[in-house]
N, C-alpha and C positions, 0 to 999 in steps of 0.2 A: 749966406749963412757963414758965420765965422768958423774957422778951423776947430777951435776949442769947443764950440757948441755942437758941431757935427760929430766930433770925437766923443762927447758926452752922450749924445743920442745913440751912437753906434755901440758904446760901452754898455748901455742899458740893453740894447738889442742882443748883444753877445751874452750878457749875464742871464737873460731870460731863458737862454738855451739850457742852462743847468737844470731847469725844471723838467726837461725831457728825460732826465735820469730816473725820475719818479715813475715813468712808464714801465719800469721793470716790476714794480710792485702794485700799481694801481690797475683796477679793471678798466675796460674801455669806458664804462659809464661813470666811474669815479673820475677818470681823466677828463671826460667830456664835461662833467660838472665843474671841475676846476677851470676849464677853458671858458665856460659860460660865466663864471665868476670874474675871470680876467676881462671878458668882453664888457661886463657891467662896470668894472673898474675903469677901463679905458674909454668907454663910450659915455658914461654917466658921471661917475665920481670925479675923474680927472678934469673934465670940462667945468664942473661945478666949483672945484677948488683952484682952477687955473694952472694945475700941474701940466696940462697938455701943452700950454704955451712954452714951457721950458724945454720940452722934448720934441715938439713939432717943428716943422719947417714953416717959414713965413708963407710960402706959396700954397701950403696945404690948409684948406679951410675946414670944411665939415668932415670929409673923409681923409684920413691920413694914414701913414704907415704905422703909427702908434696904435691906431684903432683897428687896422686890418691884421696886425700880427696875431692877436688871439683868435680872430675869426679863421685865419689860415690854420692855426693849431687845431681848432675845433674840427675843421673840415678833414684834415689828414687823420685825426684820431677816429673820426666816424667812418672814413672811407677805407682805411688800411689797417692791417694788423699793427699792434703797438710798436714792434721793432722797426717796421717800415715807417711809421709815423715819426719815431725818434730820428731816423735817418733824414727824413724830410725836414724836420725841425732843426737838425744840425746844419743842413744846407742853408736854411733860412738864417739862423743865428750866426753861425761861424763863417759860412761862405760869403754871405752878403756883407758881413763885417769886414772880412779880409779884402774883398774886392773894393769896398769903399775906401778903407784906410790906405791900402797899397796903391789903388788907382789915383787917389788925390795927391799922393806924395811922389809917385814914380811914373804916373801915366801920361807921358808926353806923346806917345804914339797912339792915336785914337783909332777906333775900329771904323772901317769904311761904311758899315751899315748903321752905325750909331755913334756919331761923334761925341756924345756925352759919356761914352764908355771907352776904356783903353785896353790894350793888350796886356799891360802889367796888371790891371785890376782883374781881368778875366783869368789870367794865369794864377794870380794870387788866390782867387776863389777856389780854383781846382786844387792847387797844392796844399792849401790850408784846410779846406773842407774835406778832402779825401780821407785823411787820417781821423778827423773828428767824426765823420759819418761812419767809418768802419768801427770806431770805438763805440759809438752810441748804438749801432746795429748789434754789435757783439754783446754789449752790456745788457741790453733789453731782450735779447733773443729768447732766453729760456721761458719767458712769460708770453710769448707770442706764437711759438711753433713747437711741435712735438719733438722732432729729431734735432740733434745738434747740427750746427751749420758748418759745412766744410769751409776751410780757410780760403780756398780759391774762389768759392762762390761768394763769400763775404766780401772779399777784396774786389771782385768783379761788380757786385751790387753797389759797393761804395764808389767805385770809379764811375759807374753809370749814373749814379745819383749826383755826384759832383759835376760830371760833364753836362748832364741835362740841366742842373740848376744854374751852372755858369752860362750855358748857352741861352737859356730863357731870360736870365738876368740882363743879357745884352740886347734883348729884343727891343726894337725902336717903337713899338706900339705904346700909345699913351692911354688906351682904354682899360688897361689892366695893370694894377700895381704889382711890382715884383715881390712884395710881401705875400701875395696870393699865388703868383705864378711859380716862383722858385720852389716853395715846399711841395706844391702839387706835382710839378714836373719831376723833382728829385724823388719823391715818394713813388710816383708811378714807374720811373726808371728802375728803382731798386726792386719794386714789387715784380716787375716783368722778368728780372734776372733771377729772382728767388723762386 
């Protein structure tokens, strides 16, 4: 895949993260309804119109990252409080974007357990995702929990989510797409800290 095409794909990946800000105002069921609409768009409408070919990778046939992204969003919305889902969504959109962009440009030293991933990409994931996760968690907090969040706990949850997301993103298993594993791991890590 060309650098420009992958950059376009990841820009869409990153842009979709902005929808997580709506979790501040939407109920769980309203957010889930939007995620289901996105699933229908990505699984039905995009293939019918050919849009999936411009955003997908050549090696991805029926199931692709484009199709799994809204599925992952729906799962974290249903499984976790909305602020935690927003944190997992930020890990997916921002962290995965950063690891891809930084890893492809600066990732000369590969990870021993997964030579397709690099130290630079993994570090980029953590450093870029951490503040994004903290912001999304803070911004959506009031609609998910009763008490205000202490700053230390917020930062610890964001660090745990960024670390868990980055670690899972480097996993060498091929049976699970990182569009599913990253937001689930990040959300779970944040939830356990909170």
